[in-house]
C-alpha positions in Angstrom: 0.0 0.0 0.0 1.4 3.4 -1.0 1.3 6.2 1.5 1.0 9.8 0.6 3.0 12.2 2.9 1.8 15.8 2.7 1.9 16.9 6.4 3.5 20.2 7.0 5.4 21.6 9.9 4.0 24.7 11.6 1.3 24.9 8.9 3.7 25.5 6.0 2.3 25.4 2.5 4.3 23.8 -0.3 5.7 26.2 -2.9 3.9 26.4 -6.3 5.7 24.2 -8.7 7.1 21.9 -6.0 5.9 18.4 -7.2 7.7 16.2 -4.7 4.4 15.1 -3.0 3.3 11.9 -4.8 1.4 8.7 -4.4 4.1 6.9 -6.3 7.0 5.9 -4.1 9.1 4.4 -6.9 11.4 6.2 -9.3 12.2 5.2 -12.8 15.0 7.7 -13.4 18.2 8.9 -11.8 18.4 12.6 -12.0 22.1 13.2 -11.7 22.6 15.8 -14.4 23.0 18.8 -12.1 25.2 17.0 -9.7 27.5 15.7 -12.5 27.6 19.2 -14.0 28.7 20.7 -10.6 31.8 18.5 -10.4 32.4 18.4 -14.2 34.5 15.9 -16.1 38.2 15.8 -16.4 38.1 16.6 -20.1 36.0 19.7 -19.5 38.4 21.5 -17.1 39.3 25.0 -18.2 42.9 25.4 -19.2 42.8 29.2 -19.1 45.7 30.8 -17.2 44.7 32.7 -14.1 47.0 34.8 -12.1 46.8 34.7 -8.3 48.0 37.4 -5.9 49.8 36.2 -2.7 50.5 38.5 0.2 52.1 37.7 3.4 49.9 39.1 6.2 51.8 37.8 9.3 55.3 36.4 9.9 56.9 34.5 12.7 57.1 37.5 15.0 53.2 37.2 15.2 52.3 33.6 14.2 55.4 31.4 14.8 54.8 27.7 14.0 51.3 28.0 12.7 49.7 24.5 12.8 46.2 25.5 11.7 44.0 28.4 10.9 40.3 29.3 10.3 38.5 32.4 9.3 35.2 34.1 10.2 33.1 35.2 7.2 33.9 38.8 8.0 37.6 38.2 7.6 39.1 37.8 11.1 41.8 35.1 10.9 42.4 32.7 13.8 45.8 31.1 13.7 46.8 28.1 15.9 50.3 28.8 17.1 52.0 25.6 18.2 55.6 26.0 19.3 55.5 22.4 20.8 55.2 21.0 17.3 54.4 17.3 16.7 57.1 15.9 19.0 57.6 18.6 21.6 56.2 18.0 25.1 56.6 21.2 27.1 53.4 23.0 27.8 52.8 26.7 27.6 53.9 27.2 24.0 50.6 27.4 22.2 47.9 30.0 21.5 45.2 31.2 19.1 46.2 34.5 17.5 43.6 36.7 15.9 44.5 38.8 12.9 42.4 41.7 11.9 42.2 43.9 8.7 39.6 46.4 10.1 39.3 48.5 6.9 39.9 45.7 4.5 42.7 47.5 2.7 44.9 44.3 2.7 47.0 45.2 5.7 46.3 43.3 8.9 47.1 46.1 11.2 46.2 44.5 14.5 46.5 41.2 16.2 45.9 39.8 19.6 45.9 36.5 21.5 42.4 35.2 21.5 43.1 32.3 23.9 46.1 30.3 25.3 45.9 26.6 24.4 48.6 23.9 23.9 48.9 22.2 20.6 46.0 23.8 18.7 45.2 21.2 16.0 41.8 22.4 14.7 39.9 25.7 14.8 36.3 26.5 13.6 34.9 30.0 14.4 31.1 30.3 14.1 29.4 33.6 15.2 30.7 34.4 18.7 32.0 30.9 19.3 35.4 29.4 18.4 35.6 25.6 18.5 39.2 24.3 19.1 40.7 20.8 19.2 43.9 20.9 21.4 46.1 19.1 23.9 45.1 19.4 27.6 47.7 19.7 30.4 46.4 19.5 34.0 47.4 22.5 36.1 51.0 22.1 37.1 51.5 19.0 35.0 54.6 18.5 32.8 53.0 15.7 30.8 49.9 16.0 28.6 46.8 14.4 29.9 44.7 14.1 26.7 43.1 16.1 24.0 39.8 17.8 24.1 37.4 19.5 21.7 36.3 22.7 23.4 34.4 25.9 22.6 35.4 29.4 23.6 32.9 32.3 23.5 33.4 35.9 22.8 30.1 37.3 23.8 31.3 40.9 24.2 33.0 40.9 20.7 36.3 42.2 21.9 38.3 39.5 20.1 39.4 37.8 23.3 37.8 34.7 24.8 35.4 35.6 27.6 36.8 33.0 29.9 37.8 29.4 30.1 36.6 27.0 27.4 33.8 24.6 27.8 34.5 21.0 26.8 32.4 19.3 24.1 34.4 16.0 23.9 37.0 15.1 26.5 39.7 12.5 26.2 39.6 12.3 22.4 43.2 10.9 22.2 44.9 7.9 23.7 47.0 9.1 26.7 50.0 6.7 26.4 51.2 7.6 22.9 50.3 11.3 23.4 52.6 11.4 26.5 55.3 9.3 24.9 55.5 11.0 21.5 53.6 14.3 21.6 50.8 15.1 19.1 52.5 13.3 16.2 49.6 11.0 15.2 46.9 12.5 17.5 43.5 14.0 16.9 43.7 16.9 14.5 41.6 19.2 12.3 37.9 20.0 12.7 35.3 21.4 10.2 31.5 21.8 10.5 29.4 20.7 7.5 26.1 22.1 6.2 24.5 19.3 8.2 25.5 21.0 11.4 27.9 18.3 12.6 31.5 19.0 13.6 33.7 16.5 11.8 36.9 15.6 13.6 40.0 14.1 11.9 41.4 11.4 14.3 45.0 10.3 13.8 45.9 6.6 14.4 46.6 7.2 18.1 42.9 6.7 18.3 41.2 7.3 21.7 39.9 5.6 24.7 36.7 6.6 26.6 36.2 9.9 24.7 33.2 11.5 26.5 30.8 14.0 25.1 28.4 16.3 27.0 25.5 13.8 27.2 27.9 11.2 28.7 28.3 9.1 25.6 31.6 7.2 25.7 33.5 6.0 22.6 36.8 4.1 22.1 38.4 3.8 18.8 41.5 1.8 17.9 43.2 3.6 15.1 42.2 6.6 13.0 39.1 7.8 11.2 36.5 10.5 11.4 34.3 11.3 14.4 31.5 13.8 14.5 29.5 15.6 17.2 26.8 18.2 17.4 27.9 21.8 18.2 26.5 21.5 21.7 28.8 18.5 22.4 26.1 15.8 22.2 25.4 12.8 19.9 29.1 11.9 19.3 29.5 9.0 16.8 32.1 7.4 14.5 31.6 8.5 10.9 34.3 6.3 9.2 37.2 4.2 10.5 40.5 2.8 9.2 42.7 5.7 8.3 46.2 6.5 9.4 47.3 10.0 10.3 44.7 12.3 8.6 45.1 15.9 9.6 41.9 17.6 8.4 38.6 17.0 6.5 37.2 18.8 3.4 33.4 18.8 3.0 31.6 19.7 -0.1 28.0 21.2 -0.3 26.5 17.7 -0.8 28.2 16.3 2.3 30.9 14.3 0.6 33.9 14.2 2.9 37.5 14.0 1.7 40.9 13.5 3.3 44.5 13.1 2.4 46.4 10.7 4.6 49.4 8.5 4.4 50.6 4.9 5.1 53.5 3.4 7.1 56.7 5.3 7.7 59.5 3.5 5.9 57.2 2.6 3.0 57.5 6.0 1.4 54.9 7.8 3.6 52.6 7.2 0.6 49.8 9.7 0.4 46.3 8.4 -0.3 43.4 10.6 -1.2 40.1 9.3 0.2 36.4 9.9 -0.3 34.7 9.0 3.0 31.4 7.3 2.8 29.5 7.2 6.1 30.0 3.9 8.0 32.9 3.0 5.7 35.9 0.9 6.8 39.2 2.0 5.1 41.3 -0.7 6.7 44.5 0.8 8.2 46.6 -1.0 9.3 45.2 -4.5 9.6 43.1 -4.8 6.5 44.3 -2.3 3.9 47.0 -4.5 2.4 45.9 -8.1 2.6 42.1 -7.9 3.2 41.2 -5.4 0.5 38.0 -7.3 -0.2 36.7 -6.0 3.1 37.5 -2.3 2.8 36.6 0.8 0.8 39.7 1.7 -1.3 41.3 5.1 -1.5 40.9 7.0 -4.8 44.6 7.1 -5.5 48.1 6.6 -4.0 50.1 9.6 -5.2 53.5 8.6 -3.6 55.4 10.2 -0.8 54.1 13.2 1.2 52.5 14.4 4.4 48.8 15.5 4.1 47.7 18.3 6.3 45.0 21.0 6.0 42.1 20.7 3.5 39.2 22.6 2.1 36.5 22.2 -0.5 36.3 25.2 -2.8 32.8 26.3 -3.6 32.9 30.0 -4.5 31.8 31.3 -7.9 33.9 34.4 -7.4 36.9 32.2 -8.1 37.9 31.1 -11.6 36.0 28.0 -12.7 39.3 26.1 -13.0 39.8 26.3 -9.3 36.2 25.9 -8.2 34.1 22.9 -7.1 37.2 21.0 -6.1 38.9 19.6 -3.0 42.0 21.4 -2.1 44.6 19.4 -0.1 47.7 20.8 1.6 50.8 18.6 1.7 53.5 19.6 4.3 56.1 17.3 2.9 55.7 18.4 -0.7 55.3 22.1 0.1 52.3 22.2 -2.1 48.5 22.9 -2.1 47.0 20.3 -4.4 43.7 20.2 -6.3 42.1 16.8 -6.5 39.6 17.1 -9.3 36.7 14.6 -8.7 34.3 13.1 -11.2 31.4 11.1 -10.0 31.7 7.3 -10.5 28.5 5.5 -9.3 28.1 6.3 -5.6 31.8 7.3 -5.4 34.3 9.3 -7.3 37.5 9.1 -9.4 40.1 11.9 -9.2 43.0 13.7 -10.8 45.7 15.4 -8.8 47.0 18.8 -9.9 49.6 21.1 -8.3 48.1 24.5 -7.4 50.1 26.7 -4.9 53.6 26.1 -3.7 54.3 27.1 0.0 57.1 25.9 2.3 55.6 23.2 4.6 52.1 24.5 4.1 49.8 23.5 7.1 46.2 24.7 6.5 43.7 26.5 4.3 40.4 28.4 4.7 38.2 31.0 3.0 36.3 34.0 4.3 32.9 35.4 3.1 34.4 37.7 0.5 36.4 34.9 -1.2 39.8 35.6 0.3 41.9 32.4 0.8 44.3 32.1 3.7 47.2 29.7 3.9 49.5 28.9 6.8 53.1 27.8 6.4 55.3 25.9 8.9 58.3 27.0 6.9 60.9 24.8 8.6 59.8 25.1 12.2 60.9 21.5 12.8 59.2 18.7 14.7 59.3 20.7 17.9 58.2 24.1 16.7 60.2 27.3 16.5 59.7 30.9 17.5 61.4 32.2 14.3 59.6 30.2 11.6 56.2 30.3 10.1 53.9 32.8 8.3 50.3 33.3 6.9 49.4 34.4 3.4 46.3 35.8 1.8 45.5 34.6 -1.8 43.0 36.1 -4.2 42.5 35.9 -8.0 44.1 38.8 -9.9 40.7 40.4 -10.7 39.2 39.9 -7.2 37.5 42.8 -5.5 36.4 43.0 -1.9 32.8 42.5 -1.0 31.6 43.3 2.5 30.0 40.4 4.2 26.4 41.0 5.4 25.7 41.7 9.0 24.0 38.4 10.0 22.8 39.7 13.4 20.7 42.5 11.9 19.5 40.5 8.9 15.8 39.5 8.7 14.8 35.9 8.4 13.9 36.4 4.8 17.3 38.0 4.1 19.0 35.0 5.7 16.9 32.8 3.4 18.3 34.7 0.5 21.8 34.1 1.8 21.1 30.4 2.0 20.9 30.6 -1.8 24.4 32.2 -2.2 26.8 30.9 -4.8 29.4 30.2 -2.2 29.5 27.8 0.7 30.8 30.2 3.3 27.8 32.5 3.1 25.3 29.6 3.0 26.9 28.0 6.0 27.0 31.1 8.2 23.5 32.2 7.1 22.3 28.8 8.2 24.0 29.0 11.6 22.2 32.4 12.1 18.9 30.9 11.1 19.3 28.1 13.6 19.2 30.9 16.3 16.2 32.6 14.9 12.5 32.1 15.8 12.0 28.4 14.9 8.7 28.7 13.0 9.8 31.5 10.7 13.3 30.0 10.2 11.7 26.6 9.3 9.4 28.3 6.8 12.3 30.0 5.0 14.5 26.9 5.0 11.7 24.7 3.6 11.0 27.3 0.8 14.6 27.0 -0.2 14.6 23.2 0.0 11.5 22.9 -2.1 12.2 25.5 -4.8 13.1 23.5 -8.0 14.4 26.7 -9.7 17.3 26.9 -7.2 20.8 25.3 -7.7 21.1 22.0 -6.0 23.7 23.2 -3.4 21.2 25.8 -2.2 18.4 23.3 -1.9 20.6 20.9 0.0 21.5 23.7 2.4 17.8 24.3 2.8 17.1 20.6 3.6 19.8 20.4 6.3 18.8 23.7 7.8 15.1 22.6 7.9 16.1 19.2 9.4 18.1 20.8 12.2 15.4 23.2 13.1 12.5 20.7 13.1 14.1 17.4 14.1 11.3 14.8 14.4 8.6 17.3 13.7 9.8 17.8 10.2 9.9 14.2 9.1 6.7 14.2 7.0 7.9 17.1 4.9 11.3 15.5 4.3 9.5 12.3 3.3 7.7 14.2 0.6 11.0 15.3 -0.7 12.1 11.7 -1.2 9.6 11.6 -4.0 11.7 14.0 -6.1 14.5 12.2 -8.0 16.9 15.1 -7.8 16.5 15.5 -4.0 15.9 11.9 -2.9 19.5 11.3 -1.8 19.6 14.4 0.4 16.2 13.9 1.9 17.0 10.4 2.9 20.3 11.4 4.4 18.7 14.3 6.4 15.9 11.9 7.6 18.5 9.4 9.1 21.1 12.0 10.1 20.4 12.3 13.8 19.6 9.3 15.9 17.8 11.5 18.4 15.3 12.5 15.6 14.5 9.0 14.2 11.4 7.9 16.3 8.9 8.9 13.6 11.0 8.2 10.5 9.2 5.6 8.3 11.2 2.6 7.0 9.4 2.4 3.6 11.2 5.2 1.7 14.5 3.7 2.6 13.5 0.1 1.6 12.2 1.4 -1.7 15.3 3.4 -2.3 17.7 0.4 -2.0 16.7 -0.4 -5.6 16.7 3.2 -6.9 18.3 3.7 -10.3 20.6 6.4 -8.7 23.5 4.6 -7.0 24.0 7.6 -4.6 20.4 7.2 -3.5 21.0 3.5 -3.0 24.0 4.3 -0.8 22.1 6.8 1.3 19.2 4.3 1.8 21.6 1.5 2.8 23.4 3.7 5.3 20.1 5.0 6.6 18.7 1.5 7.2 21.7 0.8 9.4 21.1 4.0 11.4 17.4 3.3 11.8 18.5 0.0 13.3 15.3 -1.9 12.6 15.5 -5.7 12.1 12.9 -5.8 9.4 15.3 -4.0 7.1 17.6 -7.1 7.0 15.8 -8.9 4.2 16.2 -5.9 1.9 19.9 -5.4 2.8 20.6 -9.0 2.2 19.4 -8.7 -1.4 22.3 -6.4 -2.3 24.6 -8.1 -4.7 28.4 -8.5 -4.4 30.3 -7.8 -7.7 33.0 -10.1 -9.0 35.5 -7.3 -8.5 35.3 -8.0 -4.7 38.1 -10.5 -4.5 40.5 -11.4 -1.7 44.2 -11.0 -2.7 46.5 -14.0 -2.6 48.4 -14.9 0.6 50.7 -12.0 1.5 49.8 -10.2 -1.7 49.1 -6.5 -1.4 45.6 -5.8 -2.7 44.2 -2.8 -4.6 43.8 -0.5 -1.6 44.2 2.7 -3.6 42.3 1.8 -6.8 38.7 3.2 -7.1 36.1 0.5 -7.2 32.6 2.0 -7.2 31.0 -1.4 -7.3 32.3 -2.4 -3.9 30.7 0.6 -2.1 27.0 -0.6 -1.9 27.7 -4.2 -0.7 30.3 -2.8 1.8 27.7 -0.4 3.2 25.1 -3.2 3.3 27.5 -5.3 5.4 28.1 -2.4 7.8 24.4 -1.9 8.2 23.6 -5.5 8.8 26.1 -5.5 11.6 24.7 -2.3 13.1 21.2 -3.9 13.0 22.6 -7.1 14.6 20.9 -9.3 12.0 22.5 -12.6 12.9 19.6 -14.9 12.3 18.5 -13.3 9.0 22.1 -13.2 7.7 22.7 -16.9 8.5 19.4 -17.7 6.7 20.7 -15.9 3.6 23.8 -18.0 3.2 22.2 -20.2 0.5 20.4 -17.4 -1.4 23.2 -14.7 -1.3 26.3 -16.4 0.1 28.8 -13.7 -0.9 27.1 -10.9 1.0 25.9 -13.1 3.9 29.3 -14.6 4.6 31.0 -11.2 4.2 28.7 -9.8 6.9 29.1 -12.8 9.2 32.9 -12.2 9.4 32.2 -9.5 12.0 29.4 -11.1 13.9 31.2 -12.4 17.0 28.1 -14.2 18.3 27.8 -17.9 19.1 24.5 -17.9 17.2 26.5 -16.9 14.1 29.0 -19.7 14.7 26.4 -22.4 15.1 24.4 -21.1 12.2 27.5 -21.2 9.9 28.3 -24.8 11.0 24.7 -25.9 10.5 24.7 -24.2 7.0 27.9 -26.0 6.2 26.5 -29.4 7.0 23.3 -28.7 5.2 24.7 -27.6 1.8 26.2 -29.6 -1.0 27.6 -26.6 -2.7 31.4 -26.8 -2.5 31.9 -23.1 -3.1 29.6 -22.2 -0.2 31.3 -24.8 2.0 34.7 -23.2 1.3 33.2 -19.7 2.0 31.9 -20.9 5.3 35.2 -22.3 6.4 36.9 -19.0 5.3 34.3 -17.0 7.4 34.8 -19.2 10.5 38.6 -18.8 10.2 38.1 -15.0 10.1 35.8 -15.2 13.1 38.2 -17.3 15.2 39.8 -14.3 16.9 38.5 -10.9 17.8 40.4 -7.6 18.4 41.5 -7.2 22.0 39.7 -4.5 24.0 41.6 -1.2 23.7 42.5 0.7 26.8 44.5 3.6 25.3 47.7 2.4 27.0 49.6 1.4 23.9 50.1 2.3 20.3 51.2 0.3 17.3 54.0 2.8 16.3 54.7 4.4 13.0 55.4 1.1 11.3 52.8 -1.4 12.6 52.3 -4.9 11.5 50.0 -4.8 8.5 49.4 -8.5 8.0 45.9 -8.5 9.6 43.1 -9.3 10.1 43.7 -8.2 13.8 46.4 -6.3 15.5 46.0 -7.8 19.0 44.1 -11.0 18.4 42.4 -12.7 21.3 40.1 -15.7 21.7 36.4 -15.1 22.4 33.5 -17.3 23.5 33.1 -18.9 20.1 36.8 -19.7 19.4 36.8 -23.2 20.9 33.8 -24.3 18.8 35.4 -22.9 15.6 38.7 -24.6 16.4 37.0 -28.0 16.9 35.1 -27.6 13.6 38.1 -26.5 11.5 40.2 -29.3 12.8 37.4 -31.8 12.2 37.1 -30.7 8.6 40.9 -30.6 8.0 41.2 -34.2 9.2 38.3 -35.4 7.1 39.6 -34.4 3.7 42.6 -33.8 1.5 42.6 -30.0 1.5 45.8 -29.5 3.4 47.0 -26.5 1.3 43.6 -24.8 1.7 43.6 -25.1 5.5 47.3 -24.1 5.6 46.4 -20.9 3.8 43.5 -20.2 6.2 45.9 -20.7 9.1 48.5 -18.3 7.7 46.1 -15.7 6.3 44.2 -15.4 9.5 47.0 -16.1 11.9 45.1 -18.9 13.6 48.3 -20.4 15.0 46.7 -23.9 14.9 49.7 -26.1 14.1 47.4 -29.0 13.1 46.3 -27.0 10.0 49.8 -26.7 8.7 51.8 -23.7 7.4 52.8 -22.3 4.0 56.5 -22.1 3.3 57.7 -18.7 2.3 61.1 -17.6 0.9 62.9 -15.2 3.1 64.8 -12.2 1.8 68.4 -11.9 2.9 68.8 -9.2 5.5 72.6 -9.2 6.3 74.8 -6.3 5.3 78.5 -6.1 5.0 79.2 -2.4 4.6 82.3 -0.9 6.3 80.9 2.5 7.4 84.0 3.3 9.6 86.2 3.2 6.6 83.9 5.5 4.6 83.5 8.1 7.3 87.3 8.4 8.0 87.9 9.9 4.5 88.2 13.6 4.1 87.7 15.3 0.7 86.2 18.5 -0.7 82.8 18.1 1.0 84.4 17.3 4.4 86.5 20.6 4.3 83.5 22.9 3.4 80.8 24.4 5.6 77.3 23.1 5.1 76.3 26.5 3.8 78.9 26.3 1.1 77.9 22.7 0.3 74.3 23.7 -0.1 75.2 26.6 -2.4 77.4 24.3 -4.5 74.5 21.8 -4.8 72.4 24.6 -6.3 75.0 25.2 -9.0 76.1 21.6 -9.8 73.7 19.2 -11.6 75.8 16.1 -11.1 75.5 12.8 -12.9 72.6 10.6 -11.6 74.2 7.4 -13.0 77.3 8.1 -10.9 75.0 9.0 -8.0 73.5 5.5 -8.2 77.0 4.0 -7.9 77.8 6.3 -5.0 74.6 5.2 -3.2 76.2 1.8 -2.9 79.9 2.9 -2.5 79.1 5.3 0.4 77.2 2.7 2.3 73.7 4.1 1.8 72.4 0.6 0.9 73.1 -0.5 4.4 70.0 1.2 5.7 68.1 2.5 2.7 66.1 0.8 -0.1 65.2 2.3 -3.4 62.8 -0.3 -4.7 59.7 -1.5 -2.8 60.6 -5.1 -3.6 63.8 -4.8 -1.5 63.9 -5.4 2.2 62.7 -2.2 3.8 65.4 -1.1 6.3 65.7 2.6 7.2 63.8 5.5 5.6 62.7 4.5 2.1 64.5 6.5 -0.6 62.3 5.4 -3.5 60.2 8.6 -3.3 62.5 10.9 -1.4 62.4 13.4 -4.3 58.7 14.0 -3.8 59.1 14.6 -0.1 62.2 16.7 0.2 63.8 19.5 -1.8 67.4 19.4 -3.0 68.5 21.5 -0.1 66.7 19.3 2.4 68.2 16.1 0.9 71.7 17.7 1.1 71.2 18.8 4.7 69.9 15.4 5.7 73.0 13.7 4.3 75.5 16.1 5.9 73.7 16.7 9.2 71.6 13.5 9.9 70.8 14.7 13.4 69.2 17.9 12.2 66.0 16.2 11.0 65.4 12.6 12.0 62.8 11.0 9.8 59.6 10.2 11.6 59.5 6.5 12.4 63.3 6.2 12.4 64.3 7.5 15.8 67.2 5.5 17.3 66.2 3.3 20.2 68.1 1.6 23.0 66.3 -1.6 23.8 67.5 -3.7 26.8 66.7 -7.3 27.6 67.8 -9.4 30.5 70.8 -10.6 28.5 71.7 -7.8 26.1 71.3 -4.3 24.8 70.4 -3.3 21.2 70.6 0.0 19.4 68.8 0.6 16.2 65.5 1.7 14.7 62.2 -0.2 14.8 61.4 -1.6 11.3 58.4 -3.6 12.3 56.2 -4.0 15.3 53.3 -6.3 16.2 51.4 -6.7 19.4 53.9 -9.3 20.6 57.3 -8.5 19.0 59.4 -5.8 17.4 62.2 -5.9 14.8 65.2 -3.7 15.5 67.7 -2.9 12.7 71.3 -1.8 13.6 73.6 0.5 11.8 75.0 -2.3 9.7 71.5 -3.1 8.4 71.2 -6.3 10.4 67.7 -7.1 11.8 67.0 -8.6 15.3 63.5 -9.7 16.3 62.8 -9.4 20.0 59.7 -10.7 21.9 58.1 -7.9 23.9 58.0 -10.1 26.9 61.8 -10.1 26.9 62.2 -6.3 26.8 63.1 -4.7 30.1 63.3 -1.1 28.8 63.0 0.9 25.6 64.5 4.4 25.3 64.3 6.8 22.4 67.7 8.5 21.7 68.2 12.0 20.5 70.8 11.0 17.9 70.2 9.7 14.4 71.7 6.3 13.8 73.1 7.5 10.5 76.7 8.5 11.1 78.0 11.9 10.1 80.7 12.1 7.6 79.5 9.5 5.1 80.1 11.9 2.2 83.2 13.7 3.7 85.5 12.1 1.2 83.5 13.1 -1.9 84.1 16.0 -4.3 81.3 18.5 -4.7 80.6 17.1 -8.1 80.2 13.6 -6.6 77.9 14.7 -3.9 75.8 16.6 -6.5 75.6 13.3 -8.4 74.3 11.5 -5.3 71.8 14.3 -4.5 70.6 14.4 -8.1 70.1 10.6 -8.0 68.0 10.8 -4.8 66.1 13.9 -6.0 64.9 11.9 -9.0 63.4 9.2 -6.9 59.7 10.0 -7.0 
């Protein structure tokens, strides 16, 4: 039976021409033309040359070590000064500095300290509030306690916080790694979307018992995105399985993007990701060897260090630079564009260099279209009081436009601003509407949402504004909007967006939309069903098909974790939603009818009912392929991840074998073991069970093992003999050497020979197929400049690569010095200066101390001529 939804909130009347109200809940078309036109296609990008004007507005005397920045629509710039840096640990070196150009003549004539905070990592100013993510030190403490998301208020408008901040989320970082390393891989940037949520970029320190204002507690092992309402309630995980993401970019249609990297020592490869709500991205335990279980990144672009990000939506900027994610890369000294083109429910991308800035850290825009960028500029891993600056960037033909006074604007005027052709105006107009009289604000927001003449981004802003004002009372109107093909995706997302507003949300529009011709609508419906949490949705979810492209890589093979695969998105989301619903019985029942999806979902259902159901299904079927799938699923279920208490971290080079980092037995393990051993003994499938044993690290000797060839790891390089030589380089100052390197090109072929002759091969690999020892050199040219490469060779202690600090590790019988090349929950591998590896069980280790000195000896190139050193540097510079 079809149901017609035409109820109105506060007696609203639908706009003339708005035809979303219908008796027909089905759709025969996918209206994606406007959305596709918004992003454009790669072959339609303008190639017209556009000049940009860059002006430095503050230097290190005002904003030393700027880790982040954010801007009010009226142009006041808030800069997060962090002279602790990522590895420093001394409190009292951070603040938020406010920069003001009162007459908008381009000169920022005044500045002041808005608030004192340690390690500001993310800033978001909205009205008279400034949201900040930072490290917290207890009064008098010399060691950081945790990190908090807080809000400062400036009610009197004097540009200084009125008093202490109020916490929104406390303890949103794991204390042990934070205290041991500093904010190196901690929780970072924040940004509020048009849906009203604050999105938080969580590094792979993760967090334990993060607590929001309504008492919700969350623990997350590893990195991802968390979101929370601006009042500090309704905290939830948005996506999981990233490494050290620093910020989020959010487009007008609530697509979220990040730029994060992979293991130190493997090139610090940068991956650009499109985050789909509830998605699992797999770092570190799944992204290499269990790629059939994750959503892949859109691309791996090689070495770098992703930091601040922003989605450009401002028609005052040239079309070439508009409607595109902009991603800063600290390691590459570059602001990149990642052009996106829709691909089913996801995207494909193309990277393009945009603005070069030394160790860029962050980006934001104000309401007149001025872009602001912060640059670390060599402030080091522990910050500096003499490095760093902020620039303003505008197109050459840009002219200043005063931002409207939101406080004096009428509700109707705010509705007009909600239709602006830039995201900054729409967002801040929305935030002001949320503080207006609810009935009038809801009327205006609904008019914008329902006006088919308006651009899609304006209507989406109207939908999310209306949903935030009305909560459960606006459900019926939003349901009518699901009848319009162009708006269905966004109406469904708004309906399921807040779990506190779900009580009256009907299931039917979501069930119908799972088979919609628009793949983005199908994704929204599948995610929504998981959020609604109703068991009757399981049957519909279990009808989602798994494509042939979802295939597990071979044993110890690296799967396609950075190759877009639009076809995997919908079944992946269905698996996530089935687990959120807890649909064990229904999923077991679907093993025969849709085994691929059912068995995928059951991999995560650590429930004895699931185990018994799998075993019963195995005994009941004659289908050999299903039997093998059930055995594979049971092997995957044999362990579960150990509870995380925030008292450890997996280091910069964690074990990536998977499927768990700290595997422990659970209630169903014994039954699974009995069944696997029974089946192994009953047949002649020794190789199959051995692969299960190895792939899932079952550690069941009865199942056998797979023999693997081991790479040689010994090195016989006489480093003492090399460093004792003295030549042209050894007699010159480092300044003279760097100047010489700028003049001499060198011979890269000779440089490759010197890479071996000077002992570099003892600790460095060039090819990924080699044993990875010290810092990987195969992409060093994309991470460091020529000057930086030269300095690192001559002064190795000046900048120790992250992940390659030297450690002194003591056991009861011996002491070892080296850097950690691999670490699992139970063991670590230490490599010494000769390149020799030693594996130590953690239970043997008495102490582990990080040393200040690099293990790379000074003087390795002292015996070279300037021309020879130039050859070596050129060889390394070309490794990209």
